[in-house]
C-alpha positions as CSV (number, residue, x, y, z in Angstrom):
1,M,62.0,-24.7,9.2
2,T,58.7,-22.8,9.7
3,V,56.8,-22.5,12.9
4,E,54.0,-24.7,11.5
5,V,56.3,-27.5,10.7
6,E,57.9,-27.4,14.2
7,L,54.5,-27.4,15.8
8,A,53.4,-30.4,13.6
9,L,56.5,-32.3,14.7
10,T,55.8,-31.4,18.4
11,V,52.2,-32.6,18.0
12,G,53.3,-35.9,16.5
13,G,55.8,-36.4,19.3
14,L,53.2,-35.7,21.9
15,Y,50.8,-38.1,20.3
16,A,53.5,-40.8,20.1
17,A,54.5,-40.3,23.8
18,G,50.9,-40.3,24.9
19,L,50.0,-43.4,23.0
20,Y,53.1,-45.2,24.4
21,M,52.2,-44.2,28.0
22,V,48.6,-45.3,27.5
23,L,49.8,-48.8,26.5
24,R,51.8,-49.3,29.8
25,R,50.6,-51.5,32.6
26,S,50.6,-48.8,35.3
27,I,47.4,-46.8,35.9
28,V,49.5,-43.7,36.7
29,K,51.2,-43.9,33.3
30,L,47.8,-44.3,31.8
31,V,46.6,-40.9,33.2
32,I,49.9,-39.2,32.2
33,G,49.4,-40.6,28.7
34,L,45.9,-39.3,28.5
35,A,47.1,-35.9,29.6
36,L,49.8,-35.9,26.9
37,L,47.1,-36.8,24.3
38,G,44.9,-33.9,25.5
39,H,47.8,-31.5,25.2
40,A,48.6,-32.8,21.7
41,A,45.0,-32.3,20.7
42,N,45.0,-28.7,22.1
43,L,48.2,-27.9,20.2
44,L,46.8,-29.4,17.0
45,I,43.7,-27.2,17.3
46,F,45.9,-24.2,17.9
47,T,48.0,-25.0,14.9
48,M,45.1,-25.6,12.6
49,G,43.5,-22.3,13.6
50,G,46.4,-20.5,11.8
51,L,49.3,-18.8,13.4
52,V,49.3,-15.0,12.9
53,R,51.6,-12.8,14.9
54,G,50.8,-9.2,15.9
55,Q,47.3,-9.1,14.3
56,P,44.6,-8.9,16.9
57,P,41.0,-9.8,15.8
58,L,39.8,-6.3,16.2
59,M,37.6,-4.1,13.9
60,H,37.1,-0.4,13.8
61,P,33.5,0.6,14.3
62,W,33.2,1.7,10.6
63,D,34.4,-1.6,9.2
64,T,32.0,-4.3,8.1
65,R,34.5,-7.1,7.9
66,L,38.1,-8.0,8.7
67,W,40.7,-7.3,6.0
68,G,43.9,-9.3,5.6
69,R,45.3,-11.8,8.0
70,F,44.0,-11.7,11.6
71,A,44.1,-13.9,14.6
72,D,41.1,-16.2,15.0
73,P,39.9,-16.2,18.6
74,V,37.7,-19.3,18.3
75,P,40.4,-22.0,18.5
76,E,42.0,-20.1,21.4
77,A,38.7,-20.1,23.3
78,L,38.2,-23.8,22.6
79,I,41.7,-24.6,23.8
80,L,41.3,-22.6,27.0
81,T,38.0,-24.4,27.8
82,A,39.7,-27.8,27.0
83,I,42.6,-27.0,29.3
84,V,40.3,-26.2,32.3
85,I,38.3,-29.4,31.7
86,G,41.5,-31.4,31.3
87,F,42.9,-30.2,34.6
88,G,39.6,-31.1,36.4
89,V,39.6,-34.6,34.9
90,Q,43.3,-35.1,35.8
91,A,42.6,-34.0,39.4
92,F,39.7,-36.4,39.6
93,A,41.8,-39.2,38.2
94,I,44.6,-38.6,40.7
95,V,42.1,-38.9,43.5
96,L,40.8,-42.1,42.1
97,I,44.3,-43.6,41.7
98,K,45.1,-42.8,45.3
99,R,41.9,-44.5,46.5
100,I,42.5,-47.5,44.3
101,Y,46.0,-47.8,45.6
102,L,44.9,-47.5,49.2
103,D,42.1,-50.1,48.8
104,M,43.9,-52.6,46.5
105,G,47.6,-52.1,47.4
106,T,48.7,-51.9,43.8
107,E,48.4,-49.8,40.7
108,D,49.1,-52.5,38.1
109,L,46.3,-52.8,35.7
110,R,46.6,-56.6,35.3
111,E,46.3,-57.1,39.1
112,L,43.3,-54.8,39.2
113,Q,41.1,-57.0,37.0
114,S,39.5,-58.7,40.0
115,T,36.7,-56.8,41.8
116,D,37.3,-58.6,45.1
117,I,39.1,-56.5,47.8
118,T,41.4,-58.6,49.9
119,P,42.1,-57.2,53.4
């Protein structure tokens, strides 16, 4: 089995696990599911960018274009940016979950449909 097929199966598994977690009643599982979906999207972008081993995207000063197979740096830059943004969103979501739990006393989504805070 090639590396691309293994990565495609991994992406599919991550999407399935993320979707399963998003459909749960717990808000903590919702955030974990969103993180899994984000990681699956990053891995999908990485896979679609093409996997080339040992070929850096470098050119000699006298070359006008790249010859042969080379690593594309654009998907890697997009993924790095997405990882940093994803960690920031996850940290913010964790703080919100903690605050919701302290105020409401539960993290069940069905019990959180009311906007009234009971002391």
